[in-house]
Short mmCIF file of the C-alpha atoms (twelve columns), coordinates in Angstrom:
data_MODEL
# 
_entry.id   MODEL 
# 
loop_
_atom_site.group_PDB 
_atom_site.id 
_atom_site.type_symbol 
_atom_site.label_atom_id 
_atom_site.label_alt_id 
_atom_site.label_comp_id 
_atom_site.label_asym_id 
_atom_site.label_seq_id 
_atom_site.Cartn_x 
_atom_site.Cartn_y 
_atom_site.Cartn_z 
_atom_site.pdbx_PDB_model_num 
ATOM 1   C CA . MET A 1   2.441   -12.401 -40.669 1 
ATOM 2   C CA . GLY A 2   4.070   -9.566  -38.466 1 
ATOM 3   C CA . SER A 3   3.418   -7.050  -40.818 1 
ATOM 4   C CA . PHE A 4   -0.226  -8.157  -41.541 1 
ATOM 5   C CA . PHE A 5   -0.836  -7.330  -37.875 1 
ATOM 6   C CA . SER A 6   1.044   -3.906  -37.882 1 
ATOM 7   C CA . LEU A 7   -0.537  -1.025  -36.476 1 
ATOM 8   C CA . GLU A 8   0.087   0.882   -39.829 1 
ATOM 9   C CA . GLY A 9   -1.204  -1.746  -42.285 1 
ATOM 10  C CA . GLY A 10  -2.443  -5.059  -42.660 1 
ATOM 11  C CA . PHE A 11  -5.572  -6.442  -40.078 1 
ATOM 12  C CA . PHE A 12  -5.243  -2.660  -37.962 1 
ATOM 13  C CA . GLY A 13  -5.341  -0.739  -40.839 1 
ATOM 14  C CA . GLY A 14  -8.658  -2.187  -42.135 1 
ATOM 15  C CA . MET A 15  -10.409 -2.660  -38.948 1 
ATOM 16  C CA . GLY A 16  -9.246  1.527   -38.395 1 
ATOM 17  C CA . LYS A 17  -11.188 2.049   -41.812 1 
ATOM 18  C CA . ILE A 18  -14.117 0.269   -40.932 1 
ATOM 19  C CA . PHE A 19  -14.243 2.220   -37.728 1 
ATOM 20  C CA . ASP A 20  -13.830 5.260   -39.843 1 
ATOM 21  C CA . VAL A 21  -16.721 4.172   -41.967 1 
ATOM 22  C CA . VAL A 22  -19.033 3.872   -39.092 1 
ATOM 23  C CA . PHE A 23  -18.220 7.055   -37.202 1 
ATOM 24  C CA . VAL A 24  -18.527 8.902   -40.146 1 
ATOM 25  C CA . SER A 25  -21.805 7.476   -40.906 1 
ATOM 26  C CA . ILE A 26  -22.856 8.136   -37.440 1 
ATOM 27  C CA . LEU A 27  -21.733 11.822  -37.650 1 
ATOM 28  C CA . TRP A 28  -23.797 12.298  -40.324 1 
ATOM 29  C CA . VAL A 29  -27.105 10.428  -38.840 1 
ATOM 30  C CA . LEU A 30  -26.931 12.661  -35.956 1 
ATOM 31  C CA . CYS A 31  -26.757 16.048  -37.896 1 
ATOM 32  C CA . CYS A 32  -29.411 15.302  -40.025 1 
ATOM 33  C CA . ILE A 33  -31.612 14.686  -37.167 1 
ATOM 34  C CA . PRO A 34  -32.758 18.744  -37.584 1 
ATOM 35  C CA . VAL A 35  -33.899 17.748  -41.146 1 
ATOM 36  C CA . ILE A 36  -32.966 21.425  -42.347 1 
ATOM 37  C CA . THR A 37  -29.479 20.115  -41.700 1 
ATOM 38  C CA . ILE A 38  -29.431 17.376  -44.468 1 
ATOM 39  C CA . GLY A 39  -27.537 19.485  -46.824 1 
ATOM 40  C CA . PRO A 40  -24.756 20.439  -44.961 1 
ATOM 41  C CA . ALA A 41  -24.054 17.013  -43.336 1 
ATOM 42  C CA . THR A 42  -24.279 15.221  -46.430 1 
ATOM 43  C CA . THR A 43  -21.985 17.569  -48.060 1 
ATOM 44  C CA . ALA A 44  -19.493 17.017  -44.945 1 
ATOM 45  C CA . LEU A 45  -19.989 13.146  -45.228 1 
ATOM 46  C CA . TYR A 46  -18.743 13.155  -48.814 1 
ATOM 47  C CA . TYR A 47  -15.557 15.507  -47.942 1 
ATOM 48  C CA . CYS A 48  -14.738 13.416  -45.087 1 
ATOM 49  C CA . VAL A 49  -14.979 10.535  -46.847 1 
ATOM 50  C CA . VAL A 50  -12.612 11.539  -50.115 1 
ATOM 51  C CA . LYS A 51  -10.720 13.545  -47.385 1 
ATOM 52  C CA . ALA A 52  -9.949  11.594  -44.096 1 
ATOM 53  C CA . ILE A 53  -11.053 8.232   -45.272 1 
ATOM 54  C CA . ARG A 54  -9.888  7.639   -48.767 1 
ATOM 55  C CA . ARG A 55  -6.928  10.121  -48.976 1 
ATOM 56  C CA . GLU A 56  -6.091  9.813   -45.324 1 
ATOM 57  C CA . ARG A 57  -5.907  13.719  -44.626 1 
ATOM 58  C CA . GLY A 58  -6.625  14.907  -40.960 1 
ATOM 59  C CA . TYR A 59  -9.058  13.145  -38.970 1 
ATOM 60  C CA . ILE A 60  -12.836 12.230  -39.263 1 
ATOM 61  C CA . SER A 61  -14.383 14.624  -36.828 1 
ATOM 62  C CA . LYS A 62  -12.288 17.750  -37.556 1 
ATOM 63  C CA . GLU A 63  -12.701 17.145  -41.325 1 
ATOM 64  C CA . PHE A 64  -16.118 16.400  -40.972 1 
ATOM 65  C CA . PHE A 65  -17.271 19.356  -38.787 1 
ATOM 66  C CA . HIS A 66  -15.208 21.730  -41.046 1 
ATOM 67  C CA . SER A 67  -16.966 20.694  -43.913 1 
ATOM 68  C CA . PHE A 68  -20.215 21.452  -42.249 1 
ATOM 69  C CA . LYS A 69  -19.355 24.356  -41.142 1 
ATOM 70  C CA . GLN A 70  -18.005 25.844  -43.997 1 
ATOM 71  C CA . ASN A 71  -20.949 24.820  -46.322 1 
ATOM 72  C CA . PHE A 72  -23.728 25.161  -43.821 1 
ATOM 73  C CA . LYS A 73  -25.799 28.178  -45.673 1 
ATOM 74  C CA . GLN A 74  -25.423 26.806  -49.102 1 
ATOM 75  C CA . GLY A 75  -25.706 23.349  -47.750 1 
ATOM 76  C CA . ALA A 76  -28.770 23.673  -45.516 1 
ATOM 77  C CA . ILE A 77  -30.581 25.755  -48.693 1 
ATOM 78  C CA . VAL A 78  -29.884 23.220  -51.406 1 
ATOM 79  C CA . GLY A 79  -30.890 20.407  -48.978 1 
ATOM 80  C CA . ILE A 80  -34.236 22.164  -48.027 1 
ATOM 81  C CA . ILE A 81  -35.170 22.535  -51.760 1 
ATOM 82  C CA . PHE A 82  -34.685 18.599  -52.430 1 
ATOM 83  C CA . THR A 83  -36.465 17.969  -49.036 1 
ATOM 84  C CA . VAL A 84  -39.435 20.207  -50.183 1 
ATOM 85  C CA . LEU A 85  -39.270 18.518  -53.704 1 
ATOM 86  C CA . GLY A 86  -39.457 14.916  -52.096 1 
ATOM 87  C CA . VAL A 87  -42.283 15.805  -50.197 1 
ATOM 88  C CA . LEU A 88  -44.012 17.662  -53.262 1 
ATOM 89  C CA . MET A 89  -43.482 14.795  -55.235 1 
ATOM 90  C CA . SER A 90  -44.865 12.343  -52.615 1 
ATOM 91  C CA . ILE A 91  -47.836 14.422  -52.385 1 
ATOM 92  C CA . ASN A 92  -48.106 14.145  -56.502 1 
ATOM 93  C CA . PHE A 93  -47.767 10.325  -56.712 1 
ATOM 94  C CA . TYR A 94  -50.602 9.963   -53.713 1 
ATOM 95  C CA . VAL A 95  -53.061 12.173  -55.711 1 
ATOM 96  C CA . VAL A 96  -52.389 10.339  -58.938 1 
ATOM 97  C CA . ARG A 97  -52.635 6.732   -57.408 1 
ATOM 98  C CA . GLN A 98  -56.146 7.787   -56.546 1 
ATOM 99  C CA . MET A 99  -56.833 9.039   -60.077 1 
ATOM 100 C CA . LYS A 100 -58.200 6.930   -62.965 1 
ATOM 101 C CA . GLY A 101 -57.857 7.083   -66.762 1 
ATOM 102 C CA . ASN A 102 -54.736 8.008   -69.390 1 
ATOM 103 C CA . MET A 103 -54.400 11.419  -67.370 1 
ATOM 104 C CA . ALA A 104 -53.467 9.585   -64.377 1 
ATOM 105 C CA . ALA A 105 -50.711 7.484   -66.398 1 
ATOM 106 C CA . ILE A 106 -49.633 11.236  -68.142 1 
ATOM 107 C CA . LEU A 107 -49.306 12.697  -64.849 1 
ATOM 108 C CA . PHE A 108 -47.442 9.590   -63.365 1 
ATOM 109 C CA . GLY A 109 -44.871 9.636   -66.361 1 
ATOM 110 C CA . ILE A 110 -44.376 13.573  -65.860 1 
ATOM 111 C CA . TYR A 111 -43.930 13.109  -62.008 1 
ATOM 112 C CA . MET A 112 -41.584 10.433  -62.438 1 
ATOM 113 C CA . ALA A 113 -39.361 11.895  -65.145 1 
ATOM 114 C CA . MET A 114 -39.187 15.364  -62.771 1 
ATOM 115 C CA . SER A 115 -38.088 12.965  -59.763 1 
ATOM 116 C CA . ILE A 116 -35.459 11.253  -61.727 1 
ATOM 117 C CA . VAL A 117 -34.238 14.864  -62.865 1 
ATOM 118 C CA . ALA A 118 -34.261 16.131  -59.163 1 
ATOM 119 C CA . TYR A 119 -32.615 12.528  -57.809 1 
ATOM 120 C CA . VAL A 120 -29.708 12.839  -60.295 1 
ATOM 121 C CA . THR A 121 -28.985 16.373  -59.585 1 
ATOM 122 C CA . ALA A 122 -29.057 15.504  -55.781 1 
ATOM 123 C CA . ILE A 123 -26.258 13.208  -56.242 1 
ATOM 124 C CA . TYR A 124 -23.816 15.597  -57.875 1 
ATOM 125 C CA . ALA A 125 -24.865 18.718  -55.898 1 
ATOM 126 C CA . PHE A 126 -23.516 18.095  -52.441 1 
ATOM 127 C CA . PRO A 127 -19.866 16.950  -53.857 1 
ATOM 128 C CA . ASN A 128 -20.019 19.711  -55.571 1 
ATOM 129 C CA . LEU A 129 -20.597 21.966  -52.707 1 
ATOM 130 C CA . SER A 130 -17.646 20.101  -50.681 1 
ATOM 131 C CA . ARG A 131 -15.327 20.956  -53.523 1 
ATOM 132 C CA . PHE A 132 -16.117 24.409  -55.106 1 
ATOM 133 C CA . THR A 133 -17.600 27.727  -54.408 1 
ATOM 134 C CA . LEU A 134 -20.832 27.955  -56.400 1 
ATOM 135 C CA . THR A 135 -23.879 29.934  -55.940 1 
ATOM 136 C CA . VAL A 136 -27.156 27.570  -55.310 1 
ATOM 137 C CA . LYS A 137 -28.429 28.471  -58.942 1 
ATOM 138 C CA . ASN A 138 -24.998 27.332  -60.160 1 
ATOM 139 C CA . VAL A 139 -24.880 24.040  -57.773 1 
ATOM 140 C CA . PHE A 140 -28.305 22.878  -59.092 1 
ATOM 141 C CA . LYS A 141 -26.923 23.796  -62.934 1 
ATOM 142 C CA . ASN A 142 -23.845 22.367  -62.928 1 
ATOM 143 C CA . SER A 143 -24.648 18.983  -61.091 1 
ATOM 144 C CA . LEU A 144 -27.504 18.811  -63.615 1 
ATOM 145 C CA . ILE A 145 -25.213 19.288  -66.790 1 
ATOM 146 C CA . MET A 146 -22.789 16.811  -64.682 1 
ATOM 147 C CA . ALA A 147 -25.334 13.873  -64.461 1 
ATOM 148 C CA . ILE A 148 -26.659 14.066  -68.048 1 
ATOM 149 C CA . ARG A 149 -22.739 14.170  -69.485 1 
ATOM 150 C CA . HIS A 150 -21.896 11.297  -67.146 1 
ATOM 151 C CA . LEU A 151 -24.727 9.618   -67.559 1 
ATOM 152 C CA . LEU A 152 -23.116 6.382   -67.431 1 
ATOM 153 C CA . SER A 153 -21.793 6.830   -64.015 1 
ATOM 154 C CA . THR A 154 -25.052 8.791   -62.921 1 
ATOM 155 C CA . ILE A 155 -26.987 5.371   -63.525 1 
ATOM 156 C CA . ILE A 156 -24.105 3.488   -61.347 1 
ATOM 157 C CA . MET A 157 -23.938 5.686   -58.557 1 
ATOM 158 C CA . ALA A 158 -28.129 5.986   -58.726 1 
ATOM 159 C CA . ILE A 159 -28.095 2.477   -58.368 1 
ATOM 160 C CA . ILE A 160 -25.702 2.291   -55.471 1 
ATOM 161 C CA . ILE A 161 -27.511 4.862   -53.435 1 
ATOM 162 C CA . LEU A 162 -30.804 3.656   -53.975 1 
ATOM 163 C CA . VAL A 163 -29.629 0.094   -52.901 1 
ATOM 164 C CA . ALA A 164 -28.094 1.757   -49.352 1 
ATOM 165 C CA . GLY A 165 -31.339 3.313   -48.805 1 
ATOM 166 C CA . VAL A 166 -33.824 0.286   -49.352 1 
ATOM 167 C CA . VAL A 167 -31.509 -1.730  -47.405 1 
ATOM 168 C CA . MET A 168 -31.224 1.397   -44.440 1 
ATOM 169 C CA . TYR A 169 -34.959 1.259   -44.777 1 
ATOM 170 C CA . VAL A 170 -35.664 -2.583  -44.320 1 
ATOM 171 C CA . ILE A 171 -32.733 -3.333  -41.829 1 
ATOM 172 C CA . PRO A 172 -32.334 0.370   -39.947 1 
ATOM 173 C CA . ILE A 173 -29.519 -0.627  -37.993 1 
ATOM 174 C CA . THR A 174 -27.697 -0.722  -41.056 1 
ATOM 175 C CA . THR A 175 -27.782 3.407   -41.133 1 
ATOM 176 C CA . PHE A 176 -25.201 3.679   -38.684 1 
ATOM 177 C CA . PHE A 177 -22.378 2.419   -41.848 1 
ATOM 178 C CA . LEU A 178 -24.260 2.116   -44.891 1 
ATOM 179 C CA . PRO A 179 -23.813 5.728   -45.557 1 
ATOM 180 C CA . GLY A 180 -20.349 5.979   -45.292 1 
ATOM 181 C CA . VAL A 181 -19.798 2.741   -47.502 1 
ATOM 182 C CA . ALA A 182 -22.229 4.076   -50.396 1 
ATOM 183 C CA . CYS A 183 -20.487 7.660   -50.090 1 
ATOM 184 C CA . LEU A 184 -17.107 5.943   -50.340 1 
ATOM 185 C CA . LEU A 185 -18.330 3.650   -53.087 1 
ATOM 186 C CA . VAL A 186 -19.978 6.319   -55.167 1 
ATOM 187 C CA . SER A 187 -16.597 8.666   -54.609 1 
ATOM 188 C CA . LEU A 188 -14.770 6.427   -56.528 1 
ATOM 189 C CA . LEU A 189 -16.618 7.407   -59.696 1 
ATOM 190 C CA . MET A 190 -17.926 11.136  -58.707 1 
ATOM 191 C CA . GLU A 191 -13.852 11.924  -57.938 1 
ATOM 192 C CA . LYS A 192 -12.993 11.007  -61.560 1 
ATOM 193 C CA . ILE A 193 -15.622 13.371  -62.579 1 
ATOM 194 C CA . LEU A 194 -14.864 16.410  -60.420 1 
ATOM 195 C CA . LYS A 195 -11.156 16.214  -61.046 1 
ATOM 196 C CA . ARG A 196 -12.451 16.920  -64.924 1 
ATOM 197 C CA . TYR A 197 -13.943 20.220  -63.800 1 
ATOM 198 C CA . THR A 198 -11.171 21.122  -61.220 1 
ATOM 199 C CA . PRO A 199 -8.338  24.032  -62.143 1 
ATOM 200 C CA . GLU A 200 -5.279  22.253  -62.480 1 
ATOM 201 C CA . SER A 201 -3.405  25.153  -60.585 1 
ATOM 202 C CA . THR A 202 -5.502  27.601  -58.150 1 
ATOM 203 C CA . ASP A 203 -3.850  29.429  -54.963 1 
ATOM 204 C CA . THR A 204 -7.292  27.766  -53.070 1 
ATOM 205 C CA . LEU A 205 -6.876  24.222  -54.240 1 
ATOM 206 C CA . ASP A 206 -5.664  22.013  -51.405 1 
ATOM 207 C CA . ALA A 207 -3.027  19.471  -53.128 1 
ATOM 208 C CA . TRP A 208 -5.298  16.225  -52.229 1 
ATOM 209 C CA . TYR A 209 -7.901  16.897  -54.297 1 
ATOM 210 C CA . MET A 210 -5.772  16.120  -57.466 1 
ATOM 211 C CA . GLU A 211 -3.857  13.173  -56.040 1 
# 
């Protein structure tokens, strides 16, 4: 019983993890408010969840803002591209709903396929940014290749993120902890995939990535 209530494990250890998930979720929400910072904020969310929460290396705020600053430019560009794509697809779907006939059905199918491709690419884009030094072009290229190559994992992660998004939309208060929970669940699959593309030895690689 004593060990269960010890500061390093059991009850307090579990409560500490819950606090960390809530804290990193709040940081993500606050850093997403300017909209153009959604990319670096999401990159930092993944980096922090894996390093500080799962691997227990460093402090939440320190690791989050380290990644946020380090990947700000690339993350902002990638985030803006996905945001623009999302807005354009929303407009396209709105226009299609006003149409009738076979053309409407064809366009709906095309736009849905494009949306799915963009969605699954986004799932991998920010974890890739958090782990590797890539050009914007290669972020999209590598992310799409990974999404297709690891299709089953992609589907599972897509469902996790979709469910979390729907719950946050229906119950807004969950926004203050679900981002961290969803990212934690996604990382269980994503880390196995990223390790396959990570060099076994490099001077710039932090050892915790391969644990």
